[in-house]
C-alpha positions, 0 to 999 in steps of 0.5 A: 500500500502506497502512502495515502493522504486524506484531508478532513474538514468540518463545521465550515458554517458558511465561512467562505474566507476560512474555507478558501484558505483551507482549500488553498493549503490542501491544494498546495500539499497536493492532497486529492481526497477531502472528507467534509463532516458537515455543518457546511452552510449554517451561519450569518456569513456567506452560505451561497458562496460557500455552497458553490465552492464546496460543490465545485470541489471533489469532496466526500460530504456528509450532513451535520445537525445544523445542515439538517435544521435548515431544511426541517420545519421548525415552530420557531426558527432562529434568526440565522436559520431564517437568514440562510433560508432567505439568501440560499437558493432552494437547490442548495437546501435540496443538496443538503437534504440529499446528503447521507449522515455517515460514510465509509471509505475503506478503513474510515468511518465518518460521521458528524456527531456519533454514528447514531446522533448528529447532535451528540458529542462523541469525545467531549463532556460539555459544560458552562466552563468548557469541556472535558474528554470523555472516558474511553468507556463512554466513547466506546459505548457511543461508537458501538461495533463500528469495525473501521479502525479510523473514526472521523467525527466533528460537531464540537469544533475542538480538534482532538485525536483519541486512541481507544484501548481496542486500537481504533483511532478517532479524529476530530479535525476542529472547525474550519469556520467557527473557532468558538461558540455558545449553545443552549442544548442540551444545556448551556455550554461553550466550546473554545479553541483560543484562537481564530484560525481555521482548522483541519486535519491531515491523515497520512497512512501506508501499510505499516504506519499512520500519522495525524496532523492538526493544522491551524490556517490564518485567514481574514477573520476580521472580514468574517466577523464584520459580515456576522455583525452586519447580519445581526450576530455580534456574538458570532463576530466575537467568536470569530475574532477571538476563538473564545466564547 
């Protein structure tokens, strides 16, 4: 087996500036295979331009929870959901609806949250102060009998690589487009990376070994933050500029 390289991206959140910077870095490294773990277009930024860029690339895309809420009926959709629905052509909502919630690529299994829930963190126990790493027993229970040796997940926006006692390796690439956030579900909590950089992961492997790199990519986060402010989300602007919530 010749050495192969796979770029893993996730949680773009309509941030075209971060996505372009990450894709440029991936191209400069000569990487052909890119897996996108979802939550691509939800955000008060540039959802249509982000959709166009993603579909112009040859990516393996799966659906995230905040992709799903864009096309699901809701009694009280958020201002950001309404913004995205207003500016995004229907064909892109149909594309989001068509995406699978998980994918298998040889010895890799990809999902957004866990294999059974796009809203559950696989690796983190969230809290109002931040998050802690779940025990191997908790993670194994959430995974179930997934046979692939590499598990790709997202949702928390926190880059991590975790090796389970059974030998399976879990990779969360972090977020391309949103380096911190606060959420009220399932209870109030926050996730912070501590810097505004775009993030993705690189998995390299051959028949005998593998390596994982977590990459931080600078981009024009001031422009992204100003766009968020213009679209009524001063909180997103702070998260984008500081990587703190």
